[in-house]
N, C-alpha and C positions, 0 to 999 in steps of 0.2 A: 356156674363153674368157673374157676380161676386157674391159671397156669403160671408156673414159675420154674426157672431153671437156675440151679446153683452149682458152683464149682465143687470139685472133690473135697477141697479144704473145708467146706461147710458141713459139719457133722450133725448139727441140729439147728432148729430155729424155734422161735416163740411167736405166737400170733396175738394181735390185739383186735378184739371184736367189739364194736360199739353199736348197739342197737339204736334205731331211730327214736325209740321211746327210752328216756333216761332210766326207766325202771324195768327195762327188758332184762331177761336173763340170757347170758351168753355161755355156751358150752363149747369147748374145743376138745375134740376126741372124747366126749362124754364127761369132761371135767369142767366144773363151773369156773368161770373167770370173773373176778370182781369187776364191777362197773368201772370202765376206763382202765382196767388193768391189763396185764399181759399174761398169757398162758405160761405154764411150765415149759421148759425146753422139750421139744419133740425130736427124738433121734431120727436121723435119716439114713436109709440104706442107699447104696449105689443103685441107680435106676429110678423107677417110678414109686412115689410115695403119695398116698391120698390122706389128707387131713380133713376131717368133717367138722364144720362149724355150724352149730344150731343156735338160732336166736328165737327165744320165746317171748311173746308179748307179756306185759305186766299182769294182765288178767288171765293168762294161761290159755286163752282161746285160740291163739294163732302161733304158728311156728314156721320158721323158714330154715331150710337146711341148705348149706353151701358146701361144695366140695372144692378144696384147694389141692390141685395136683402139682406136686413138686418133683422135678426130675433132678436128681443129684448125679452129676457127671462122674464118669470113671476116671481113675488116674490116667494121666497122659502117658503115651508110650513112644514119644518122639525123642530119640537120642541124638539127633543131628546137631552139629555145631553150625553157627552161621558165620563165625570168623575165628581165626587163630592169628595171633601176632607174636613176634619174637624180637626182643630188645636186649642188648647186653648191659653190663653194669655202667657203661659210659653213657647210656641213653641212645646208642646207635640202633636204629631199627633195621631189621633184615627182611628182605622179601622172601617169599616161599616160592618154590618151583615144584610142580606147576602152581599157578595162581590158585588161591583157595576156592574150593567148591565143596559143599557139604558131602557130596557123594564120593569124593576122592579121599582116600585114607592114608596115602603115603606122600610125604613132602621132603624136599631138601631145603635147608636154610641156605640161602645164597650168600656167599662170602664166608670168611673165617673169623670166628670170634677171637680177639687178641688174647694172648696169654694172661695179661694183667686183669682181664675180665673173667673172673672164676665162675660166673653163673650166667644163666640165660633167663630173662623174665619172659614167661609164656603167658599171654593173655587170651582169654576165650570169651565168646558170646554164645550162649546156648539157645537153641530154638525154644526151649521150654524154661520159663522162669524157675521152675522147681527141679530142673535137671541138675546134675552134679558131674564133675569131671575129676577123676583120680589121675594125677600127673606124677610121673617118675622118670628117672634116667637109669638108675641101677636095675640090673636084671632081677635081683632079689626083691625089688620094690621097697627096700628099707628106707628109701627117701620119699616114699609116696606122700603126696599132699593132696587135699581136696580143694577144688576151686569151682566156682559157679554161684549163682544167686542163692541157692539154698545153703551154701557154705559161707555166705556173706563176703566173699572175695572173688574177683574175676581175674586175679593175677597170681602166679606162683614163681618164685625164684628157685631155679633148679641148678644145683652145682654141676659143673662140667669137668670132665677129666681132659687132660691134654690128648689131642687126637680125635678120633671119631666117637661120637656119642649118638645114642638113639633116645629121643624123648618119646615116651609112650603116654598118650592121653586116652584113658578109657572113659568114654562119655556115657552116662547113665540117664535114662529117662526118669521121670517122676516115680514110676512104679518100681524102679531099680531092677526090674527084670529084663528090660530091653537095653542093650548096649551096643556101641560100636567103638572100635579102637582106631585112633589116628596115630601116625608115627611121623616124627620129624628127625631127619638125619642132620646133625650139626657137627662141624669141626671146630676145635679150639687149638690155636697155634701153640707150638712149644716155646719154652723160654728162649730168648735170643741172646 
């Protein structure tokens, strides 16, 4: 018996079975595989999958049966972020208060973004490479943008109004069913 574990992203796999005798017959889940060939793709469900490999001797007198147990992992449900950064259009970085901790959901951006800097670049690092963050400043979410590894970007430029702004970061786990919401309070100076 053989064991293997694959990530959720692996939906199927193919096996190559080679008998000790060049003229052996190899069957994967009852389907013959050409000598030195590869089986058809075998779909995997989340959880335990058992694939049977049979090798028959060329004279048909002997057969060995092997079980390959493949565990396909479930989608991850971790929606935590591991960092949040805030930088204005000039490249000035702003500290968060309190200091970032994945379990803390509300922060204040320390300092005031100058008037001439009309946006804040918010960077994130997600606990899960397949996680996603929806970022917005407007209450109606009309400016919502997606950031995260699965969105192929880790940074979003969010337009700021003069005065107080609340940046909302909705962090979604890979399964998209688990989320947590982080909020950043940030002030932009008026024109002088």
